[in-house]
MIZA-86349 format. One record per residue (C-alpha): y, x, z; residue in one letter. Coordinates in steps of 0.25 Angstrom, whole numbers, plus 5000, padded with zeros to 4 digits. Last residue first. Layout:
residues N
    v    u    w resn
    Y    X    Z    A
...
END
This chain:
residues 668
    v    u    w resn
 4784 4737 5208    X
 4789 4726 5198    X
 4788 4728 5183    X
 4796 4718 5175    X
 4793 4712 5161    X
 4802 4708 5150    X
 4798 4704 5136    X
 4799 4709 5122    X
 4795 4703 5108    X
 4792 4709 5095    X
 4784 4702 5083    X
 4785 4708 5069    X
 4772 4715 5071    X
 4768 4715 5086    X
 4779 4721 5095    X
 4778 4717 5110    X
 4789 4722 5119    X
 4788 4724 5134    X
 4800 4725 5143    X
 4802 4731 5157    X
 4810 4727 5169    X
 4809 4735 5182    X
 4799 4742 5191    X
 4795 4756 5187    X
 4784 4760 5177    X
 4774 4770 5182    X
 4762 4762 5181    X
 4763 4749 5174    X
 4750 4742 5170    X
 4752 4734 5157    X
 4741 4724 5153    X
 4741 4719 5138    X
 4736 4706 5135    X
 4734 4703 5121    X
 4731 4690 5112    X
 4727 4691 5098    X
 4731 4696 5084    X
 4725 4710 5082    X
 4732 4723 5088    X
 4739 4735 5081    X
 4743 4745 5091    X
 4754 4749 5101    X
 4752 4742 5115    X
 4757 4746 5129    X
 4769 4755 5125    X
 4776 4759 5138    X
 4791 4763 5142    X
 4799 4759 5130    X
 4813 4760 5133    X
 4821 4747 5132    X
 4830 4750 5144    X
 4823 4740 5152    X
 4810 4747 5150    X
 4801 4744 5138    X
 4786 4741 5137    X
 4778 4741 5124    X
 4769 4732 5116    X
 4767 4736 5102    X
 4758 4729 5092    X
 4753 4731 5078    X
 4748 4718 5072    X
 4736 4709 5070    X
 4740 4695 5071    X
 4746 4684 5081    X
 4747 4694 5092    X
 4748 4689 5107    X
 4754 4696 5119    X
 4752 4697 5134    X
 4757 4708 5143    X
 4750 4709 5156    X
 4756 4716 5168    X
 4752 4726 5178    X
 4758 4734 5189    X
 4766 4727 5193    X
 4772 4715 5187    X
 4785 4707 5185    X
 4779 4700 5177    X
 4764 4697 5178    X
 4762 4694 5166    X
 4769 4699 5154    X
 4777 4689 5146    X
 4771 4686 5132    X
 4772 4692 5119    X
 4768 4684 5106    X
 4762 4685 5092    X
 4758 4672 5086    X
 4747 4662 5085    X
 4737 4670 5094    X
 4724 4674 5087    X
 4711 4669 5091    X
 4700 4677 5084    X
 4691 4670 5073    X
 4677 4667 5079    X
 4681 4652 5079    X
 4682 4650 5064    X
 4692 4639 5063    X
 4702 4650 5057    X
 4713 4658 5061    X
 4712 4653 5075    X
 4725 4651 5082    X
 4728 4653 5097    X
 4737 4646 5106    X
 4740 4646 5121    X
 4748 4635 5127    X
 4761 4630 5133    X
 4766 4622 5121    X
 4779 4622 5114    X
 4778 4636 5108    X
 4786 4634 5095    X
 4774 4637 5086    X
 4765 4627 5093    X
 4753 4632 5084    X
 4757 4639 5072    X
 4749 4636 5059    X
 4746 4645 5048    X
 4745 4646 5033    X
 4748 4632 5030    X
 4746 4629 5015    X
 4757 4621 5009    X
 4757 4606 5006    X
 4753 4603 5020    X
 4742 4593 5026    X
 4740 4593 5041    X
 4727 4593 5050    X
 4726 4593 5065    X
 4714 4597 5073    X
 4710 4595 5088    X
 4702 4602 5099    X
 4707 4601 5113    X
 4714 4587 5110    X
 4727 4580 5109    X
 4735 4590 5101    X
 4747 4582 5095    X
 4751 4589 5082    X
 4765 4594 5078    X
 4767 4599 5064    X
 4776 4611 5060    X
 4778 4615 5046    X
 4781 4628 5039    X
 4775 4628 5025    X
 4779 4634 5012    X
 4769 4645 5013    X
 4762 4642 5026    X
 4765 4638 5041    X
 4761 4627 5049    X
 4767 4625 5063    X
 4759 4616 5072    X
 4766 4610 5084    X
 4757 4604 5095    X
 4759 4591 5103    X
 4751 4592 5115    X
 4738 4586 5122    X
 4733 4597 5131    X
 4718 4599 5133    X
 4708 4598 5144    X
 4720 4596 5153    X
 4717 4598 5165    X
 4703 4602 5161    X
 4708 4617 5160    X
 4707 4629 5151    X
 4716 4622 5141    X
 4709 4623 5128    X
 4714 4618 5114    X
 4709 4619 5100    X
 4718 4615 5089    X
 4713 4614 5074    X
 4724 4614 5064    X
 4721 4609 5050    X
 4730 4612 5038    X
 4727 4604 5026    X
 4734 4609 5013    X
 4740 4602 5001    X
 4738 4603 4986    X
 4724 4599 4986    X
 4719 4600 5000    X
 4719 4614 5005    X
 4713 4617 5018    X
 4720 4624 5030    X
 4713 4627 5043    X
 4722 4631 5055    X
 4717 4635 5069    X
 4721 4632 5083    X
 4718 4637 5097    X
 4726 4631 5109    X
 4726 4634 5123    X
 4732 4623 5131    X
 4739 4624 5144    X
 4736 4625 5159    X
 4735 4613 5169    X
 4737 4598 5169    X
 4746 4589 5177    X
 4759 4594 5171    X
 4755 4599 5157    X
 4743 4590 5154    X
 4746 4577 5161    X
 4761 4579 5158    X
 4758 4580 5143    X
 4748 4569 5142    X
 4756 4559 5150    X
 4768 4561 5140    X
 4767 4547 5135    X
 4779 4547 5125    X
 4791 4538 5124    X
 4800 4551 5125    X
 4811 4546 5134    X
 4802 4538 5144    X
 4790 4548 5143    X
 4799 4560 5146    X
 4805 4553 5158    X
 4791 4548 5163    X
 4786 4562 5162    X
 4797 4567 5171    X
 4794 4556 5181    X
 4780 4559 5181    X
 4783 4574 5184    X
 4789 4569 5197    X
 4804 4567 5200    X
 4814 4568 5211    X
 4828 4562 5213    X
 4842 4566 5209    X
 4839 4560 5196    X
 4825 4555 5195    X
 4826 4540 5196    X
 4839 4540 5187    X
 4832 4548 5176    X
 4842 4558 5172    X
 4834 4571 5172    X
 4822 4564 5166    X
 4830 4558 5155    X
 4836 4571 5152    X
 4822 4578 5151    X
 4817 4567 5143    X
 4829 4568 5133    X
 4826 4582 5132    X
 4812 4580 5129    X
 4815 4569 5119    X
 4825 4577 5111    X
 4817 4590 5111    X
 4803 4584 5107    X
 4794 4577 5117    X
 4782 4586 5116    X
 4790 4598 5113    X
 4799 4596 5125    X
 4787 4593 5133    X
 4781 4607 5130    X
 4794 4614 5135    X
 4794 4605 5147    X
 4779 4609 5150    X
 4783 4624 5148    X
 4794 4623 5159    X
 4784 4618 5169    X
 4774 4628 5164    X
 4784 4639 5167    X
 4790 4634 5180    X
 4779 4626 5187    X
 4767 4633 5182    X
 4770 4648 5178    X
 4781 4650 5188    X
 4773 4644 5200    X
 4783 4638 5209    X
 4775 4626 5214    X
 4762 4634 5212    X
 4765 4642 5224    X
 4763 4631 5234    X
 4758 4642 5244    X
 4743 4640 5239    X
 4744 4626 5245    X
 4757 4618 5244    X
 4761 4613 5231    X
 4748 4609 5225    X
 4746 4600 5213    X
 4758 4605 5205    X
 4761 4597 5193    X
 4761 4609 5184    X
 4746 4609 5185    X
 4738 4622 5188    X
 4740 4636 5184    X
 4752 4641 5175    X
 4750 4655 5168    X
 4752 4648 5155    X
 4766 4644 5160    X
 4770 4658 5159    X
 4769 4659 5144    X
 4775 4645 5142    X
 4787 4648 5151    X
 4789 4661 5144    X
 4789 4655 5130    X
 4798 4644 5135    X
 4809 4654 5139    X
 4808 4661 5125    X
 4808 4647 5118    X
 4821 4643 5125    X
 4827 4657 5121    X
 4824 4654 5107    X
 4829 4640 5108    X
 4843 4644 5110    X
 4852 4651 5120    X
 4859 4640 5129    X
 4851 4628 5126    X
 4838 4635 5125    X
 4841 4644 5137    X
 4844 4632 5145    X
 4831 4625 5140    X
 4823 4637 5144    X
 4829 4637 5158    X
 4827 4622 5158    X
 4812 4624 5157    X
 4812 4632 5170    X
 4820 4621 5177    X
 4810 4610 5172    X
 4798 4618 5176    X
 4804 4621 5190    X
 4809 4607 5194    X
 4799 4597 5187    X
 4789 4608 5189    X
 4789 4605 5204    X
 4781 4592 5202    X
 4771 4596 5212    X
 4783 4598 5222    X
 4786 4583 5223    X
 4797 4575 5217    X
 4802 4586 5208    X
 4817 4585 5210    X
 4827 4579 5200    X
 4841 4583 5203    X
 4836 4596 5209    X
 4823 4600 5203    X
 4826 4597 5188    X
 4841 4594 5186    X
 4847 4605 5196    X
 4834 4613 5193    X
 4840 4616 5179    X
 4850 4624 5186    X
 4839 4633 5193    X
 4833 4636 5180    X
 4846 4639 5173    X
 4851 4648 5184    X
 4837 4655 5183    X
 4838 4657 5168    X
 4852 4662 5168    X
 4851 4672 5179    X
 4858 4671 5193    X
 4844 4674 5199    X
 4846 4688 5203    X
 4853 4685 5216    X
 4844 4673 5219    X
 4849 4659 5215    X
 4852 4646 5223    X
 4856 4634 5214    X
 4867 4626 5220    X
 4868 4611 5215    X
 4854 4608 5221    X
 4846 4621 5225    X
 4839 4626 5212    X
 4833 4639 5218    X
 4833 4652 5211    X
 4826 4665 5214    X
 4827 4678 5222    X
 4831 4672 5235    X
 4843 4676 5242    X
 4853 4666 5237    X
 4864 4665 5227    X
 4870 4652 5225    X
 4871 4645 5212    X
 4879 4633 5207    X
 4880 4618 5203    X
 4890 4608 5209    X
 4893 4594 5214    X
 4896 4583 5205    X
 4887 4588 5194    X
 4875 4588 5202    X
 4865 4584 5192    X
 4870 4592 5180    X
 4872 4582 5169    X
 4860 4578 5161    X
 4847 4585 5157    X
 4850 4592 5144    X
 4865 4592 5144    X
 4866 4595 5159    X
 4856 4606 5157    X
 4864 4613 5146    X
 4877 4611 5153    X
 4872 4616 5167    X
 4867 4628 5160    X
 4881 4631 5154    X
 4887 4629 5167    X
 4877 4639 5173    X
 4879 4650 5163    X
 4890 4657 5173    X
 4879 4659 5183    X
 4872 4669 5172    X
 4885 4677 5170    X
 4888 4678 5185    X
 4874 4682 5189    X
 4873 4693 5178    X
 4876 4705 5188    X
 4864 4701 5197    X
 4863 4711 5209    X
 4877 4717 5208    X
 4883 4703 5204    X
 4876 4696 5216    X
 4884 4705 5226    X
 4893 4695 5232    X
 4883 4684 5234    X
 4883 4672 5225    X
 4888 4658 5225    X
 4889 4651 5212    X
 4897 4638 5208    X
 4895 4630 5196    X
 4907 4620 5197    X
 4906 4607 5190    X
 4916 4603 5179    X
 4922 4591 5174    X
 4933 4586 5164    X
 4926 4589 5150    X
 4912 4587 5157    X
 4902 4596 5163    X
 4910 4608 5164    X
 4901 4617 5173    X
 4909 4627 5180    X
 4907 4641 5185    X
 4909 4646 5199    X
 4909 4659 5207    X
 4906 4661 5222    X
 4904 4673 5231    X
 4894 4671 5242    X
 4894 4677 5256    X
 4881 4670 5260    X
 4876 4656 5261    X
 4865 4647 5254    X
 4860 4633 5258    X
 4851 4624 5250    X
 4846 4610 5248    X
 4837 4609 5236    X
 4824 4609 5245    X
 4829 4597 5252    X
 4830 4588 5239    X
 4843 4584 5234    X
 4850 4571 5230    X
 4865 4573 5226    X
 4877 4573 5235    X
 4878 4587 5239    X
 4889 4591 5249    X
 4890 4606 5255    X
 4898 4609 5267    X
 4901 4624 5270    X
 4904 4627 5285    X
 4911 4640 5288    X
 4909 4649 5300    X
 4918 4660 5306    X
 4921 4651 5318    X
 4932 4642 5312    X
 4923 4632 5305    X
 4927 4635 5291    X
 4924 4623 5282    X
 4918 4624 5268    X
 4919 4610 5263    X
 4914 4601 5251    X
 4905 4611 5245    X
 4898 4603 5234    X
 4883 4601 5232    X
 4872 4610 5238    X
 4873 4622 5247    X
 4881 4635 5248    X
 4887 4642 5261    X
 4897 4653 5259    X
 4898 4664 5269    X
 4909 4672 5276    X
 4911 4659 5285    X
 4898 4660 5292    X
 4890 4648 5289    X
 4890 4633 5291    X
 4883 4625 5280    X
 4884 4611 5278    X
 4874 4605 5267    X
 4876 4590 5263    X
 4865 4583 5256    X
 4863 4571 5247    X
 4853 4561 5242    X
 4842 4568 5249    X
 4830 4570 5241    X
 4816 4570 5246    X
 4806 4572 5234    X
 4808 4587 5235    X
 4802 4588 5249    X
 4808 4593 5262    X
 4814 4582 5269    X
 4824 4590 5277    X
 4827 4598 5289    X
 4833 4611 5286    X
 4829 4626 5285    X
 4814 4627 5282    X
 4814 4612 5278    X
 4821 4616 5265    X
 4809 4626 5262    X
 4799 4616 5256    X
 4801 4618 5240    X
 4811 4624 5238    X
 4820 4627 5250    X
 4829 4639 5246    X
 4839 4643 5256    X
 4850 4653 5257    X
 4857 4661 5268    X
 4863 4675 5265    X
 4871 4682 5277    X
 4880 4693 5272    X
 4878 4707 5275    X
 4881 4713 5261    X
 4866 4715 5258    X
 4863 4700 5262    X
 4858 4695 5275    X
 4847 4685 5275    X
 4844 4670 5278    X
 4835 4663 5268    X
 4831 4648 5271    X
 4821 4641 5262    X
 4818 4654 5254    X
 4810 4667 5251    X
 4797 4661 5257    X
 4800 4650 5267    X
 4810 4656 5277    X
 4808 4651 5291    X
 4822 4645 5295    X
 4828 4650 5307    X
 4832 4638 5316    X
 4841 4626 5318    X
 4841 4611 5319    X
 4849 4598 5321    X
 4843 4587 5313    X
 4852 4575 5310    X
 4846 4561 5306    X
 4852 4549 5298    X
 4845 4536 5295    X
 4846 4526 5284    X
 4839 4513 5283    X
 4832 4509 5270    X
 4818 4506 5276    X
 4819 4504 5291    X
 4823 4514 5301    X
 4817 4515 5315    X
 4826 4521 5327    X
 4829 4534 5333    X
 4820 4540 5322    X
 4810 4551 5327    X
 4812 4564 5319    X
 4801 4573 5314    X
 4805 4587 5309    X
 4793 4593 5301    X
 4791 4608 5299    X
 4778 4608 5307    X
 4786 4603 5320    X
 4799 4596 5323    X
 4799 4583 5332    X
 4811 4573 5333    X
 4817 4563 5342    X
 4831 4558 5338    X
 4845 4561 5344    X
 4855 4550 5339    X
 4865 4553 5328    X
 4859 4544 5318    X
 4846 4552 5321    X
 4849 4565 5328    X
 4839 4577 5328    X
 4840 4589 5338    X
 4838 4604 5338    X
 4827 4605 5327    X
 4822 4620 5326    X
 4818 4626 5313    X
 4805 4634 5312    X
 4797 4622 5310    X
 4803 4619 5297    X
 4810 4606 5295    X
 4805 4594 5286    X
 4811 4581 5291    X
 4805 4569 5297    X
 4809 4554 5300    X
 4803 4545 5311    X
 4805 4530 5314    X
 4806 4523 5300    X
 4802 4508 5303    X
 4804 4503 5289    X
 4802 4513 5278    X
 4811 4521 5268    X
 4821 4526 5279    X
 4834 4532 5273    X
 4839 4546 5277    X
 4851 4554 5281    X
 4849 4568 5285    X
 4857 4577 5294    X
 4853 4592 5295    X
 4859 4599 5307    X
 4862 4614 5309    X
 4856 4627 5312    X
 4850 4639 5303    X
 4845 4653 5305    X
 4854 4664 5309    X
 4868 4659 5313    X
 4879 4654 5304    X
 4870 4645 5296    X
 4874 4632 5302    X
 4869 4620 5294    X
 4873 4606 5292    X
 4863 4600 5282    X
 4866 4586 5278    X
 4855 4578 5272    X
 4855 4565 5265    X
 4845 4554 5259    X
 4833 4557 5267    X
 4822 4547 5263    X
 4813 4540 5272    X
 4798 4537 5274    X
 4794 4552 5274    X
 4781 4556 5269    X
 4778 4570 5275    X
 4770 4579 5266    X
 4780 4589 5264    X
 4773 4601 5257    X
 4769 4613 5265    X
 4778 4624 5272    X
 4775 4638 5277    X
 4765 4643 5267    X
 4773 4635 5256    X
 4785 4644 5258    X
 4777 4657 5256    X
 4771 4651 5243    X
 4785 4646 5239    X
 4791 4659 5239    X
 4780 4665 5231    X
 4782 4655 5220    X
 4797 4656 5221    X
 4795 4671 5219    X
 4786 4669 5207    X
 4796 4658 5202    X
 4807 4668 5201    X
 4799 4678 5193    X
 4795 4667 5183    X
 4809 4662 5183    X
 4814 4675 5177    X
 4806 4673 5164    X
 4817 4669 5154    X
 4822 4683 5150    X
 4835 4681 5142    X
 4834 4690 5130    X
 4839 4704 5129    X
 4827 4710 5134    X
 4825 4723 5127    X
 4836 4733 5132    X
 4844 4731 5144    X
 4837 4719 5151    X
 4845 4715 5163    X
 4837 4716 5176    X
 4832 4702 5181    X
 4817 4705 5183    X
 4819 4718 5191    X
 4829 4712 5201    X
 4821 4700 5202    X
 4808 4707 5205    X
 4816 4715 5216    X
 4822 4703 5221    X
 4808 4697 5223    X
 4803 4710 5229    X
 4814 4709 5240    X
 4811 4695 5243    X
 4796 4697 5244    X
 4799 4709 5254    X
 4809 4701 5262    X
 4800 4689 5263    X
 4788 4698 5268    X
END
């Protein structure tokens, strides 16, 4: 089943990442959705094997050394851990280690110690008791063939050129599949060494700096990696095969540069011709994110990418793992942003995973804004806002175990709504305060190289802004869904002036919250009038009045699309009048990829002639779905493919002067 799913995944990616030849000239910002769908499936499989770590440990592990032998099938080696007791009379310690792995012996302070190993937990009896603050050292000798969780944790395969390819992907609970550790994001060791012995024709890659590669005189080489920053177990990685390497350099001061090193398989250029061009953009991304959030956190060591055999990306600390087809601009930006949000500051518990994934998703949009302009930021956010409407439940996850834990990596909830929340917060605070808050959060001494909760992020924003943001975080993080607004405009003349009254009705479809409290921009337009006013909508039924010297002919509700919402306007206060969308728009089809049916949603602000057509990748029209005059309103058009082959297609909506094109993929 793993092989079938994996093959299908690469087929999906191969289709989705075909270069657009005719219509789609813009950067397509939706690839994270496809990646997260596969992540969601992967973690559903993983959670069927492992549950959340409920063990309370009265000690802190401060250091790991992994000395691993990967010459023969499986894994063997010794993991040495140093720790500090946090209570008096500590007599037993434990590590997470999958039952499939065999423990050969355990030494404490160099002396054999008694242990038991079952149900994924290695319990060790200390040779003496340790009081609070005392340091201990333990070495665990072990071997075995890791049971693979989903698509990752520990992959061992043979590439098409005959080379062995070993890679790991441990998030969230896969680290203990292949090495004994404290397997929870709140547990960070202060540093780690990773030594890997493998056949000499291979290169082995891990965290931090490569301090030595020693030939052992028997056809094997030992690579010694040294990482001197705090790190959670799931961010430790090992990857090896017959890599080629290339480097770029991030010049972070007039006299200093940091290497950005890439490890790729020899045939990556055949499978992904743009890999080198996209990887070369990393130094610019490093500069952008460093300007926004403070210097790249691991500047004394390195950053880079290593190609691995899974079809996504994973933010392993200092060395992101990327699938063959994921050397793309948006994925590289996403995983790099994790080095600040996810690696330097790690979510304290998995229910706050949006602090990792929502932040990295939003940083993709910020990168595109800084590099290409606000229009591309708006395009990115339009997609996140659209998909966030499909989110179910609270962004603060209430259950990360049952149901396969799939909500942890739900694209609509954790990625899209997480990004949408930051987008809305930006408008609530204003640009200068928002970015100052993000930087303050990233540079808080109590959070840097530590863990954080949503309340920590909220506190940073409140300190910088001086605002009480309880309403915002209660509604958007703890609450569910989003507001659906209906608004109307009434204008009356008062002498030489005009009074404009906007009536706003709001529903949410939930009692959590009954309504959303939000600042709302209202743009009034008329002859000689173009004015935007901001109101603070604090109720489900509220009116706001303004006086203008010129007559307002219309009002645009949230014209710059800051709010995750549905919005309709009523031409008058007469309730029987039809509800008409504020503006014409075309949404991303859903599902995508699809087979055999997908739905295309579009909205018309007025009566007009509409054409909706499908084009192939060469720009040839292959199907006309709509060609008629339609009234203003919302439309869902279902398209069922029959004799269309798998591949990339485009759909274009023309409605009066409006024209927009989007990409879709058929997967059979």
